[in-house]
C-alpha positions as CSV (number, residue, x, y, z in Angstrom):
1,X,17.9,-2.9,331.1
2,X,14.7,-4.1,329.9
3,X,14.8,-5.1,326.2
4,X,11.9,-3.8,324.1
5,X,10.7,-5.7,321.0
6,X,10.7,-3.8,317.7
7,X,7.6,-3.8,315.7
8,X,9.2,-6.0,313.1
9,X,10.3,-8.6,315.6
10,X,6.9,-8.5,317.2
11,X,5.2,-9.1,313.9
12,X,7.6,-11.9,313.1
13,X,6.8,-13.6,316.5
14,X,3.2,-13.1,315.9
15,X,3.4,-14.9,312.5
16,X,5.4,-17.7,314.0
17,X,2.9,-18.1,316.8
18,X,0.1,-18.1,314.3
19,X,1.5,-21.2,312.5
20,X,2.2,-19.4,309.2
21,X,5.0,-21.3,307.3
22,X,6.3,-18.3,305.3
23,X,8.9,-17.2,307.9
24,X,10.5,-20.7,307.9
25,X,10.4,-20.8,304.1
26,X,12.1,-17.4,303.8
27,X,14.7,-18.5,306.2
28,X,15.5,-21.7,304.2
29,X,15.7,-19.6,301.0
30,X,18.3,-17.4,302.5
31,X,20.4,-20.4,303.2
32,X,20.3,-21.7,299.6
33,X,23.5,-20.8,297.8
34,X,23.7,-19.9,294.1
35,X,25.1,-22.7,291.8
36,X,28.9,-23.0,291.9
37,X,31.0,-22.3,288.9
38,X,32.1,-25.9,288.4
39,X,28.4,-27.0,288.5
40,X,27.5,-24.4,285.8
41,X,30.4,-25.5,283.6
42,X,29.4,-29.2,283.9
43,X,25.8,-28.3,283.3
44,X,26.7,-26.4,280.1
45,X,28.8,-29.4,278.9
46,X,25.8,-31.7,279.4
47,X,23.2,-29.4,277.8
48,X,25.4,-28.6,274.8
49,X,24.4,-31.9,273.2
50,X,20.7,-30.9,273.0
51,X,20.7,-27.8,270.7
52,X,23.5,-29.3,268.6
53,X,21.6,-32.5,268.1
54,X,18.4,-30.7,267.4
55,X,20.0,-28.6,264.7
56,X,21.7,-31.6,263.1
57,X,18.6,-33.7,263.1
58,X,16.5,-30.8,261.7
59,X,18.9,-30.3,258.8
60,X,19.1,-34.1,258.0
61,X,15.3,-34.2,257.9
62,X,15.2,-31.2,255.6
63,X,17.7,-32.7,253.2
64,X,15.8,-36.1,253.2
65,X,12.6,-34.4,252.4
66,X,14.2,-32.2,249.7
67,X,15.8,-35.3,248.1
68,X,12.4,-37.0,248.1
69,X,10.8,-34.1,246.4
70,X,13.6,-33.8,243.8
71,X,13.5,-37.6,243.1
72,X,9.7,-37.5,242.7
73,X,9.4,-34.4,240.6
74,X,12.7,-34.8,238.7
75,X,12.4,-38.5,237.8
76,X,9.5,-40.7,239.0
77,X,6.3,-38.7,238.2
78,X,7.7,-36.9,235.2
79,X,8.8,-40.2,233.7
80,X,5.2,-41.5,234.0
81,X,3.9,-38.5,232.1
82,X,6.5,-38.9,229.4
83,X,5.6,-42.5,228.9
84,X,1.9,-41.6,228.8
85,X,2.6,-39.0,226.1
86,X,4.7,-41.6,224.2
87,X,1.7,-43.9,224.2
88,X,-0.6,-41.2,222.8
89,X,2.0,-40.4,220.1
90,X,2.4,-44.1,219.2
91,X,-1.4,-44.5,218.8
92,X,-1.6,-41.4,216.5
93,X,1.4,-42.6,214.5
94,X,0.1,-46.1,214.2
95,X,-3.2,-44.7,212.8
96,X,-1.3,-42.5,210.4
97,X,0.9,-45.4,209.2
98,X,-2.3,-47.3,208.2
99,X,-3.5,-44.3,206.1
100,X,-0.1,-44.0,204.5
101,X,0.1,-47.7,203.6
102,X,-3.4,-47.6,202.2
103,X,-2.5,-44.6,200.0
104,X,0.8,-46.1,198.9
105,X,0.4,-49.9,199.2
106,X,3.1,-51.6,201.1
107,X,3.7,-55.4,201.0
108,X,2.1,-57.3,203.8
109,X,4.1,-59.6,206.0
110,X,3.0,-63.1,207.3
111,X,1.1,-61.4,210.1
112,X,-1.1,-59.6,207.6
113,X,0.4,-56.1,208.4
114,X,3.2,-54.1,206.7
115,X,6.6,-54.1,208.4
116,X,6.4,-50.4,209.5
117,X,3.0,-51.1,211.2
118,X,4.6,-54.0,213.1
119,X,7.5,-51.9,214.2
120,X,5.3,-49.1,215.6
121,X,3.0,-51.7,217.1
122,X,5.9,-53.2,219.0
123,X,7.0,-49.8,220.2
124,X,3.5,-49.1,221.5
125,X,3.4,-52.4,223.3
126,X,6.8,-51.6,225.0
127,X,5.5,-48.2,226.2
128,X,2.3,-49.8,227.5
129,X,4.4,-52.3,229.6
130,X,6.6,-49.4,230.8
131,X,3.6,-47.3,231.8
132,X,2.2,-50.3,233.7
133,X,5.5,-50.6,235.6
134,X,5.7,-46.8,236.3
135,X,2.1,-46.2,237.1
136,X,0.8,-45.9,240.6
137,X,-1.4,-48.7,241.9
138,X,-5.2,-48.2,241.8
139,X,-7.9,-48.5,239.3
140,X,-7.7,-44.8,238.3
141,X,-4.2,-45.4,237.0
142,X,-4.3,-49.0,235.8
143,X,-7.7,-49.2,234.2
144,X,-7.0,-46.9,231.3
145,X,-4.0,-49.1,230.4
146,X,-6.2,-52.2,230.6
147,X,-8.8,-50.5,228.4
148,X,-6.2,-49.6,225.8
149,X,-4.8,-53.1,225.7
150,X,-8.3,-54.5,225.3
151,X,-9.5,-52.1,222.5
152,X,-6.2,-52.4,220.6
153,X,-7.1,-56.0,219.7
154,X,-10.3,-54.8,218.0
155,X,-8.4,-52.0,216.2
156,X,-5.7,-54.5,214.9
157,X,-8.5,-56.7,213.6
158,X,-10.1,-53.8,211.7
159,X,-6.8,-52.7,210.3
160,X,-5.9,-56.2,209.1
161,X,-9.3,-56.4,207.3
162,X,-8.6,-53.0,205.7
163,X,-5.3,-54.1,204.4
164,X,-6.8,-57.4,203.1
165,X,-9.5,-55.4,201.2
166,X,-6.9,-53.2,199.7
167,X,-4.9,-56.3,198.5
168,X,-8.1,-57.7,197.1
169,X,-8.5,-54.6,194.9
170,X,-11.4,-53.0,196.8
171,X,-10.1,-49.5,197.9
172,X,-13.6,-48.4,198.7
173,X,-14.2,-51.1,201.2
174,X,-10.6,-50.6,202.6
175,X,-11.4,-46.9,203.2
176,X,-14.7,-47.8,204.8
177,X,-13.1,-50.3,207.2
178,X,-10.3,-48.0,208.0
179,X,-12.8,-45.3,208.8
180,X,-14.2,-47.6,211.5
181,X,-10.7,-48.3,212.8
182,X,-9.9,-44.6,213.0
183,X,-13.1,-44.1,215.0
184,X,-11.8,-46.6,217.5
185,X,-8.6,-44.6,217.8
186,X,-10.2,-41.2,217.9
187,X,-13.1,-42.1,220.2
188,X,-11.5,-44.6,222.6
189,X,-7.8,-45.2,222.4
190,X,-6.6,-41.5,222.4
191,X,-9.1,-40.7,225.2
192,X,-7.8,-43.5,227.3
193,X,-4.3,-42.4,226.7
194,X,-5.3,-38.9,227.9
195,X,-6.6,-40.6,231.1
196,X,-3.1,-42.2,231.6
197,X,-1.6,-38.8,231.1
198,X,-4.0,-37.0,233.5
199,X,-3.5,-39.7,236.2
200,X,0.2,-39.3,236.1
201,X,-0.1,-35.5,236.0
202,X,-2.2,-35.7,239.1
203,X,0.4,-37.7,240.9
204,X,3.1,-35.2,239.9
205,X,1.1,-32.2,241.0
206,X,-0.2,-33.7,244.2
207,X,3.2,-35.0,245.2
208,X,4.9,-31.8,244.2
209,X,2.5,-29.6,246.2
210,X,2.7,-32.0,249.2
211,X,6.4,-32.3,249.2
212,X,6.9,-28.6,248.8
213,X,4.7,-27.9,251.8
214,X,6.6,-30.5,253.9
215,X,9.9,-29.0,252.8
216,X,8.7,-25.5,253.8
217,X,7.7,-26.7,257.2
218,X,11.0,-28.4,257.7
219,X,12.9,-25.2,256.8
220,X,11.0,-23.5,259.6
221,X,12.2,-26.2,262.0
222,X,15.7,-25.7,260.8
223,X,15.5,-22.0,261.4
224,X,14.2,-22.5,264.9
225,X,16.9,-25.1,265.8
226,X,19.6,-22.8,264.3
227,X,18.4,-19.8,266.4
228,X,18.2,-21.9,269.5
229,X,21.7,-23.2,269.0
230,X,23.1,-19.7,268.4
231,X,21.2,-18.4,271.5
232,X,22.7,-21.2,273.6
233,X,26.2,-20.5,272.5
234,X,25.8,-16.7,273.1
235,X,24.4,-17.4,276.7
236,X,27.2,-19.8,277.5
237,X,29.7,-17.2,276.2
238,X,28.2,-14.5,278.4
239,X,28.1,-16.7,281.5
240,X,31.7,-17.8,281.1
241,X,32.8,-14.2,280.5
242,X,31.0,-13.1,283.6
243,X,32.4,-15.9,285.8
244,X,36.0,-15.6,284.6
245,X,36.1,-11.9,283.7
246,X,37.3,-12.5,280.2
247,X,35.6,-11.0,277.2
248,X,35.9,-13.9,274.7
249,X,36.4,-17.6,275.0
250,X,38.1,-18.6,271.8
251,X,36.7,-22.1,271.6
252,X,33.1,-20.9,272.2
253,X,33.6,-18.0,269.7
254,X,34.8,-20.5,267.1
255,X,31.8,-22.8,267.8
256,X,29.5,-19.8,267.3
257,X,31.0,-18.9,264.0
258,X,30.8,-22.4,262.7
259,X,27.2,-22.7,263.8
260,X,26.3,-19.5,262.2
261,X,28.0,-20.3,258.9
262,X,26.7,-23.9,258.7
263,X,23.2,-22.8,259.4
264,X,23.3,-20.1,256.7
265,X,25.0,-22.6,254.3
266,X,22.2,-25.3,254.9
267,X,19.4,-22.8,254.5
268,X,20.9,-21.2,251.4
269,X,21.5,-24.5,249.7
270,X,18.1,-25.9,250.4
271,X,16.5,-22.6,249.2
272,X,18.6,-22.9,245.9
273,X,17.5,-26.5,245.5
274,X,13.9,-25.5,245.9
275,X,14.2,-22.7,243.5
276,X,15.8,-24.9,240.8
277,X,13.1,-27.5,241.3
278,X,10.4,-24.9,241.0
279,X,12.0,-23.7,237.7
280,X,12.3,-27.2,236.4
281,X,8.7,-28.2,237.3
282,X,6.7,-25.0,236.6
283,X,8.6,-23.7,233.6
284,X,10.6,-26.3,231.7
285,X,8.6,-29.4,232.2
286,X,5.2,-27.8,231.5
287,X,6.6,-26.8,228.1
288,X,7.9,-30.4,227.6
289,X,4.5,-31.7,228.4
290,X,2.7,-29.3,226.1
291,X,5.1,-29.9,223.2
292,X,4.5,-33.7,223.6
293,X,0.8,-33.1,223.2
294,X,1.5,-30.8,220.2
295,X,3.6,-33.6,218.6
296,X,0.7,-36.1,218.8
297,X,-1.8,-33.4,217.6
298,X,0.3,-32.8,214.5
299,X,0.3,-36.5,213.6
300,X,-3.5,-36.5,214.1
301,X,-3.8,-33.5,211.7
302,X,-1.8,-35.4,209.1
303,X,-4.0,-38.4,209.5
304,X,-7.0,-36.1,208.7
305,X,-5.2,-35.2,205.5
306,X,-4.8,-38.9,204.6
307,X,-8.5,-39.5,205.2
308,X,-9.3,-36.7,202.7
309,X,-7.2,-38.4,200.1
310,X,-8.6,-41.9,200.8
311,X,-12.2,-40.7,200.5
312,X,-12.4,-37.3,198.7
313,X,-16.2,-37.6,198.8
314,X,-16.2,-36.9,202.5
315,X,-13.9,-33.8,202.3
316,X,-16.0,-31.8,204.7
317,X,-15.5,-34.4,207.5
318,X,-11.8,-34.6,206.9
319,X,-11.6,-30.8,206.9
320,X,-13.5,-30.6,210.2
321,X,-11.2,-33.1,211.7
322,X,-8.1,-31.2,210.5
323,X,-9.4,-27.9,211.8
324,X,-10.0,-29.4,215.3
325,X,-6.4,-30.5,215.5
326,X,-5.1,-27.2,214.1
327,X,-7.0,-25.2,216.7
328,X,-5.4,-27.3,219.4
329,X,-2.1,-26.2,218.1
330,X,-2.7,-22.5,217.5
331,X,-5.9,-20.4,217.6
332,X,-6.6,-16.7,217.7
333,X,-9.6,-14.5,218.3
334,X,-11.3,-12.7,215.5
335,X,-11.0,-13.3,211.7
336,X,-7.3,-12.8,211.1
337,X,-5.5,-15.3,208.9
338,X,-4.0,-17.9,211.3
339,X,-1.5,-19.2,208.7
340,X,-0.1,-15.7,208.0
341,X,0.3,-14.8,211.7
342,X,2.0,-18.1,212.4
343,X,4.4,-17.8,209.5
344,X,5.3,-14.3,210.8
345,X,5.9,-15.8,214.2
346,X,3.3,-13.4,215.7
347,X,1.2,-14.3,218.7
348,X,-1.7,-11.8,219.2
349,X,-3.4,-11.2,222.6
350,X,-5.8,-13.9,223.4
351,X,-4.1,-16.5,221.3
352,X,-4.3,-20.1,222.5
353,X,-3.2,-23.6,221.7
354,X,-0.1,-25.7,222.5
355,X,2.3,-23.7,220.4
356,X,1.1,-20.3,221.7
357,X,1.4,-21.6,225.3
358,X,5.0,-22.7,224.8
359,X,6.0,-19.5,222.9
360,X,4.5,-17.3,225.7
361,X,6.3,-19.3,228.4
362,X,9.7,-19.2,226.6
363,X,11.6,-16.2,228.0
364,X,15.3,-17.0,227.2
365,X,17.0,-17.0,223.8
366,X,17.2,-20.6,222.8
367,X,13.8,-21.6,224.1
368,X,12.1,-18.6,222.6
369,X,13.8,-19.1,219.2
370,X,12.9,-22.8,219.1
371,X,9.3,-22.0,220.0
372,X,9.1,-19.4,217.3
373,X,10.5,-21.8,214.7
374,X,7.8,-24.3,215.6
375,X,5.1,-21.6,215.2
376,X,6.5,-20.5,211.8
377,X,6.7,-24.2,210.7
378,X,3.1,-24.6,211.7
379,X,2.1,-21.6,209.5
380,X,4.0,-23.2,206.6
381,X,2.1,-26.5,207.3
382,X,-1.3,-24.7,207.2
383,X,-0.3,-23.1,203.9
384,X,0.8,-26.5,202.5
385,X,-2.5,-28.0,203.6
386,X,-4.5,-25.3,201.9
387,X,-2.7,-26.0,198.6
388,X,-3.2,-29.8,199.1
389,X,-7.0,-29.3,199.6
390,X,-7.2,-27.0,196.6
391,X,-5.6,-29.8,194.4
392,X,-8.3,-32.2,195.7
393,X,-11.0,-29.6,194.9
394,X,-9.6,-29.4,191.4
395,X,-9.9,-33.2,191.1
396,X,-6.2,-33.6,191.0
397,X,-6.0,-36.2,193.7
398,X,-2.9,-37.7,192.3
399,X,-0.9,-34.5,192.7
400,X,-2.4,-34.0,196.1
401,X,-1.4,-37.5,197.1
402,X,2.2,-36.9,195.9
403,X,2.3,-33.7,197.9
404,X,1.1,-35.5,201.0
405,X,3.6,-38.3,200.6
406,X,6.5,-35.9,200.2
407,X,5.5,-34.5,203.7
408,X,8.1,-31.7,203.6
409,X,6.0,-29.2,205.6
410,X,4.9,-31.9,208.0
411,X,8.5,-33.0,208.6
412,X,9.7,-29.5,209.1
413,X,7.0,-28.9,211.7
414,X,7.6,-32.1,213.6
415,X,11.4,-31.5,213.6
416,X,10.8,-28.0,214.9
417,X,8.6,-29.3,217.7
418,X,11.1,-32.0,218.5
419,X,13.9,-29.5,218.7
420,X,12.0,-27.2,221.0
421,X,11.1,-30.2,223.2
422,X,14.7,-31.3,223.3
423,X,15.8,-27.8,224.5
424,X,13.1,-27.7,227.1
425,X,13.9,-31.2,228.2
426,X,17.6,-30.4,228.5
427,X,16.7,-27.3,230.5
428,X,14.5,-29.4,232.8
429,X,17.2,-31.9,233.3
430,X,19.7,-29.2,234.1
431,X,17.5,-27.6,236.7
432,X,16.5,-30.9,238.2
433,X,20.2,-31.9,238.4
434,X,21.1,-28.6,239.9
435,X,18.4,-29.1,242.5
436,X,19.8,-32.4,243.5
437,X,23.4,-31.1,243.5
438,X,22.6,-28.0,245.6
439,X,21.4,-30.1,248.5
440,X,23.9,-32.9,248.1
441,X,26.7,-31.7,250.4
442,X,24.3,-30.2,253.1
443,X,23.9,-33.3,255.2
444,X,27.6,-34.1,255.3
445,X,28.7,-30.5,255.9
446,X,26.1,-30.1,258.7
447,X,27.1,-33.3,260.5
448,X,30.8,-32.2,260.4
449,X,29.9,-28.7,261.6
450,X,27.7,-30.1,264.4
451,X,30.5,-32.3,265.6
452,X,32.9,-29.4,265.5
453,X,30.6,-27.1,267.4
454,X,30.0,-29.7,270.1
455,X,33.7,-30.5,270.4
456,X,34.6,-26.8,270.7
457,X,31.9,-26.1,273.3
458,X,33.1,-29.0,275.4
459,X,36.7,-27.9,275.0
460,X,36.0,-24.4,276.0
461,X,34.0,-25.3,279.0
462,X,36.5,-28.0,280.0
463,X,39.4,-25.5,279.9
464,X,37.6,-23.2,282.2
465,X,36.8,-26.0,284.5
466,X,40.5,-27.0,284.8
467,X,41.4,-23.3,285.2
468,X,38.9,-23.0,288.0
469,X,40.3,-26.1,289.8
470,X,43.8,-24.8,289.4
């Protein structure tokens, strides 16, 4: 019998005779066997380290960045702002002490200054040193401190001359020299203190925004690593189930549960930490900052009252200076009586100033009540100032001076501001501490979970490998 070639075999021989390599390649591919089960098990054991390590490292990075953000916002930068505000308050208080001691002469010490002036001067010096230690490097941060230290020497000289003129029985000259000293504070020293505050505020805001962005990107990496780990565990589970015809491998199932729970735990804790930090920074600390400014502004307003009593002939200048400070604390649109609205605790639409800002931001009970008390106390202070100025207009400077020296309305206002600031500071500290606590166990828990997941995966695959060999 004569064998006849089929068309397929004829085509195949034609391709081979033509030199085409595809038939040989196809033949070799047919001889390649699929990976053996032991090989797949060993490969799974080797590859298990990668997604587990990726997940663990991603979480550790996220915790480190979160801790850095909490440390910067909750302690470092905010402490610089607090010290800057303390410097401004010290300067305003130092100037007010001079006015008080000129109105009610106090004995001068060997240095040529009263004791209360020396105490406040030492406090200011300590805060300047602390600000220099806390401040960032660079001229923008250090130069204002240098300027304050330089100009203070000139201010002290003028104040010493004013006290000497008072002791010499020349109150007119003492008032004139003190006016020049006050101009140094108002035009230079307080402005430089504002620069210190602004520089530290810039550091806080810049660091906060930068760190928040880094933390957000790290959370995305954690999510990716977590999903990859879960996907790997699911694939391994399916492959093992297919090879060994068993629905569930207990060790791999336990590893999957641990991975799912640990990832959810890490993400929820980091999210809670970020939320607490946002509340601390954007709600509580802003109020602390504004109230610190309000405190210094009130002292400057009281100093304007002292200038009126020292030189009643320039009452209009003193009134203008007082009004500037009062508007910084609380201002409204229109012609309504500011003192009456403040005493009633009312904040109309469009109101501005430090006290209005804090009152509008306070949403819970204690903070809102404290902010309202400060606003009511400010209204009482405005009413007291109006009565004091009326006494001066009636040429009863002695009664006006006695009213100023009693300082009841001023003390109530400063106490109310201090109380509101203490509440906001405590709220800030609580949220900052909660932000740190929320992320504290994440790194340790994640490392333990990662080790457990890896051990269970290796155990599950090793058991199947031994079973296969048996």
